[in-house]
C-alpha positions in Angstrom: -117.7 111.2 -46.6 -114.3 109.5 -46.9 -112.1 108.8 -43.7 -109.1 107.2 -43.5 -107.2 105.2 -40.6 -104.0 104.2 -39.8 -104.2 100.6 -38.4 -105.5 97.5 -40.2 -108.3 95.9 -42.4 -111.1 97.8 -41.2 -114.8 97.3 -41.9 -116.0 101.0 -41.3 -119.3 98.6 -41.5 -118.9 98.3 -37.7 -121.4 98.7 -35.3 -121.8 99.5 -31.3 -123.1 96.9 -29.3 -124.1 97.1 -25.6 -121.4 100.3 -25.2 -122.1 103.9 -24.2 -120.5 106.6 -25.7 -116.8 106.6 -26.2 -115.8 109.3 -23.6 -113.7 108.5 -20.8 -115.8 108.6 -17.0 -114.8 111.4 -15.2 -112.0 110.6 -12.3 -109.5 108.1 -10.9 -111.7 104.9 -9.3 -108.5 102.5 -8.5 -104.6 102.3 -9.0 -104.0 98.7 -9.5 -105.5 96.1 -11.2 -106.4 93.0 -9.1 -106.6 89.1 -9.9 -110.6 90.0 -10.1 -110.4 92.7 -12.4 -108.0 90.4 -14.5 -110.9 87.6 -14.3 -113.6 90.2 -15.1 -112.0 91.8 -18.3 -110.7 87.9 -19.6 -114.2 87.0 -19.1 -115.7 89.8 -21.7 -112.9 88.8 -23.8 -113.6 85.0 -23.7 -117.5 85.6 -24.2 -116.7 87.9 -27.2 -116.6 86.4 -30.7 -114.8 89.3 -32.1 -111.2 87.5 -29.9 -112.5 83.9 -30.1 -113.1 82.8 -33.8 -109.7 83.3 -35.6 -109.1 79.7 -35.9 -112.1 79.3 -36.8 -112.4 81.7 -39.5 -108.7 80.0 -40.8 -110.2 76.6 -41.2 -110.8 74.8 -44.4 -111.5 71.3 -43.0 -110.1 68.7 -44.7 -109.0 67.7 -48.6 -111.2 65.7 -50.1 -108.4 62.3 -50.1 -106.5 62.4 -48.0 -102.9 60.1 -49.3 -99.7 61.2 -48.9 -97.0 61.8 -51.8 -94.2 64.4 -52.3 -93.1 65.4 -55.8 -89.7 66.5 -57.0 -90.7 69.2 -59.4 -93.3 72.1 -58.8 -96.4 71.3 -57.5 -99.9 71.2 -59.8 -102.0 72.8 -57.5 -105.7 71.8 -57.7 -107.0 73.1 -54.8 -105.2 74.2 -51.3 -106.5 74.6 -47.6 -105.7 74.8 -43.8 -106.5 72.0 -41.7 -106.7 73.1 -38.2 -105.5 70.8 -35.0 -108.1 72.0 -32.7 -105.8 70.4 -29.8 -103.3 73.4 -30.9 -105.8 76.4 -30.6 -104.6 78.3 -27.4 -105.3 82.1 -26.2 -103.0 84.6 -23.8 -104.1 87.6 -22.5 -101.5 90.0 -20.9 -102.8 93.1 -19.9 -101.0 96.4 -19.2 -102.1 99.3 -16.9 -102.2 102.9 -18.5 -103.6 104.8 -15.8 -106.0 104.5 -12.8 -109.0 103.5 -15.5 -107.7 102.1 -18.2 -106.2 98.9 -19.2 -105.0 97.7 -22.3 -105.3 93.8 -23.1 -103.2 92.0 -25.5 -104.9 89.3 -26.7 -102.7 86.5 -28.8 -104.4 83.5 -30.7 -102.5 80.5 -31.9 -103.2 77.7 -33.9 -101.6 74.9 -36.3 -102.1 72.2 -38.4 -101.1 70.7 -41.7 -101.4 72.9 -44.8 -103.3 70.5 -47.4 -102.5 70.9 -50.7 -104.3 68.9 -53.9 -102.0 68.0 -56.8 -102.6 66.5 -60.2 -100.5 64.3 -61.3 -99.1 63.5 -64.9 -98.9 59.8 -64.4 -101.4 56.9 -63.6 -101.6 57.6 -59.9 -104.0 60.2 -60.2 -104.5 63.3 -57.6 -102.7 63.5 -54.6 -102.4 65.2 -51.3 -99.4 66.9 -49.9 -99.4 68.3 -46.2 -97.3 71.1 -44.8 -97.2 72.1 -41.3 -98.0 75.5 -40.0 -98.7 77.3 -37.0 -99.8 80.9 -37.0 -101.1 83.4 -34.7 -103.1 86.7 -34.7 -102.3 89.7 -32.2 -105.1 92.7 -31.2 -105.4 95.2 -28.0 -108.5 95.9 -26.5 -108.9 99.0 -24.2 -111.1 98.9 -21.2 -112.3 101.6 -19.1 -113.2 101.4 -15.2 -116.9 102.6 -15.1 -117.3 101.4 -11.2 -115.8 100.4 -8.3 -118.7 97.7 -7.2 -117.9 94.2 -5.6 -119.3 92.9 -8.8 -116.3 93.2 -10.9 -117.6 92.0 -14.2 -119.8 95.2 -14.4 -116.9 97.5 -13.4 -115.5 97.3 -17.0 -116.2 98.4 -20.6 -114.7 97.4 -23.9 -114.3 101.1 -25.4 -111.3 100.5 -27.6 -110.5 98.0 -30.4 -107.3 97.6 -32.9 -107.2 95.7 -35.6 -105.7 92.3 -35.6 -102.2 91.4 -37.1 -100.7 87.9 -37.7 -99.3 85.0 -39.4 -96.7 82.6 -39.1 -93.3 83.6 -37.6 -91.4 84.2 -40.8 -93.6 86.0 -44.0 -90.7 84.7 -46.6 -90.6 87.1 -49.0 -94.2 88.8 -48.7 -95.4 91.6 -46.6 -98.6 93.4 -46.3 -98.0 97.3 -46.8 -102.0 98.2 -46.9 -105.5 97.4 -46.8 -108.5 99.6 -48.1 -111.7 98.7 -47.1 -114.9 100.6 -49.0 -118.2 100.5 -47.7 -120.8 102.9 -49.8 -119.0 106.2 -49.5 -117.0 105.5 -46.3 -112.9 104.7 -47.3 -110.8 103.1 -44.4 -107.2 103.1 -45.1 -105.3 100.9 -42.5 -101.3 100.2 -42.3 -100.7 99.8 -39.0 -103.3 97.4 -37.4 -102.2 97.4 -33.5 -102.0 101.4 -33.4 -105.2 101.6 -35.2 -108.3 101.6 -32.8 -112.1 101.7 -33.2 -113.9 103.1 -30.4 -117.0 101.4 -29.5 -119.6 104.1 -29.1 -122.1 106.5 -30.7 -121.4 107.4 -33.9 -118.6 109.6 -34.9 -114.8 109.9 -35.6 -113.0 106.8 -35.0 -116.0 105.4 -33.7 -117.7 102.0 -34.8 -120.4 102.3 -36.8 -123.5 100.8 -37.2 -124.2 98.3 -40.2 -127.8 96.8 -40.7 -128.0 93.0 -42.4 -130.2 94.6 -44.9 -127.4 96.6 -46.1 -127.3 96.5 -49.8 -124.6 98.4 -50.8 -121.4 96.5 -52.1 -118.6 95.9 -49.8 -114.8 96.0 -51.5 -111.2 95.7 -49.8 -108.3 96.2 -51.9 -104.7 95.0 -50.0 -101.5 96.0 -51.0 -98.3 93.8 -50.8 -94.9 93.8 -51.2 -93.3 90.6 -52.4 -90.0 88.9 -53.8 -92.0 86.8 -55.7 -91.9 87.1 -60.1 -95.2 85.4 -60.0 -98.2 86.4 -58.5 -99.1 86.0 -54.8 -101.9 83.9 -53.2 -103.9 86.8 -51.5 -107.4 85.8 -50.1 -110.4 87.6 -48.0 -112.2 85.6 -45.2 -115.9 86.9 -44.3 -118.0 85.2 -42.2 -121.3 83.7 -43.6 -122.9 80.0 -42.6 -122.1 77.6 -45.9 -122.0 73.9 -46.0 -121.8 73.8 -42.0 -118.9 76.4 -42.1 -118.9 79.8 -40.8 -116.0 81.4 -42.6 -115.7 82.0 -46.9 -112.5 82.0 -48.3 -112.3 84.1 -51.4 -109.4 84.8 -53.9 -108.8 87.9 -54.4 -108.2 89.3 -58.1 -104.8 91.2 -58.8 -105.5 94.1 -60.3 -102.0 96.1 -60.6 -98.4 95.1 -60.1 -95.0 97.0 -59.9 -91.6 96.3 -60.3 -89.5 98.3 -57.8 -86.1 97.8 -59.2 -84.8 96.3 -56.8 -86.3 92.6 -56.7 -89.5 93.3 -55.1 -93.1 93.6 -56.5 -95.7 95.9 -55.1 -99.2 94.7 -56.0 -102.7 95.6 -55.3 -105.3 92.7 -54.8 -108.9 93.4 -54.7 -112.5 91.4 -53.9 -116.0 92.6 -52.8 -119.4 91.2 -52.4 -123.0 91.9 -51.2 -124.7 90.9 -48.0 -123.5 90.8 -44.2 -124.2 88.1 -41.8 -125.7 89.5 -38.1 -123.0 89.1 -35.2 -120.1 90.0 -34.2 -117.1 89.1 -36.7 -113.6 89.7 -38.3 -112.5 90.0 -41.6 -109.4 88.9 -42.7 -107.2 89.3 -45.4 -104.6 86.8 -46.0 -101.4 86.8 -47.9 -99.4 83.7 -48.6 -96.3 83.8 -51.4 -96.6 81.7 -53.9 -93.8 79.4 -53.4 -95.1 78.0 -50.3 -98.0 76.0 -51.9 -96.3 75.3 -55.5 -93.3 74.7 -54.3 -93.6 71.0 -51.9 -89.9 72.0 -50.3 -90.8 75.7 -49.3 -91.9 76.2 -45.6 -95.6 77.7 -45.7 -95.7 81.2 -44.6 -98.4 83.7 -43.9 -99.5 87.4 -43.2 -102.8 88.2 -42.1 -104.9 91.4 -41.2 -108.2 91.8 -39.7 -110.7 94.1 -38.2 -113.6 93.6 -36.0 -117.2 94.5 -37.4 -120.8 93.9 -35.9 -123.5 93.6 -37.6 -127.0 93.8 -35.9 
């Protein structure tokens, strides 16, 4: 069955956890969000890996060398990655009460540090490492429904809908993610507007999170469409959770499958990646797009766009 949604990178492979069906409760329960209710909702968010692991997913760790150098010409890149400064990691939650039983929480995660770029030098200096500071953030929205009005505020609220995630640096410097397609078995999800795309947590069905077993044998495939001003190809990667060498994420370069000049100095490119297997838990799969000059030119400020979608595997 083919299903197309508007939003961000989404795994049709998203299961339902402890939540009941997709319907709303009958009748209003309250008229305002008290500080106790805010605390209860914030505790639900803070205890959920869907909203707390963004920086961990984006962290590539330290380079193999820590020397600092600058080049006067284009960088001959061997490898590059993000090294998160954990003191910069923060999360902010704001609330918008839609009606007496519905609250939308906007979750913003922020992290920063240094981009390290391993450079092969043609002289006797050998390989060196260049560093660029960066700061990124991610934003997603979650709809909560008030199910009761008991003294135990943490029991009153249920997470009903979760949006896709949109983020990156403040400026993308000539690269824009336009669309992400996620393929799981015979299902296709197309996302184009992350913060207005919601998955309902509940029973199987339209716009509900689907259950994916850890033993699922079908391959996952992601396609991302970007608009770029760079005449050369961009650096587009897919990140997914996996435990390997004490790391909780895996960054895979996405293969360029098509590039078309738009005739106005921009290019529309499609990148693709696929893999088998899933790791049990509550996760996000992320797609990151970085202009080539942000890594291959030491004088260009680092910039990025990141889209992601939550999925759950039991």
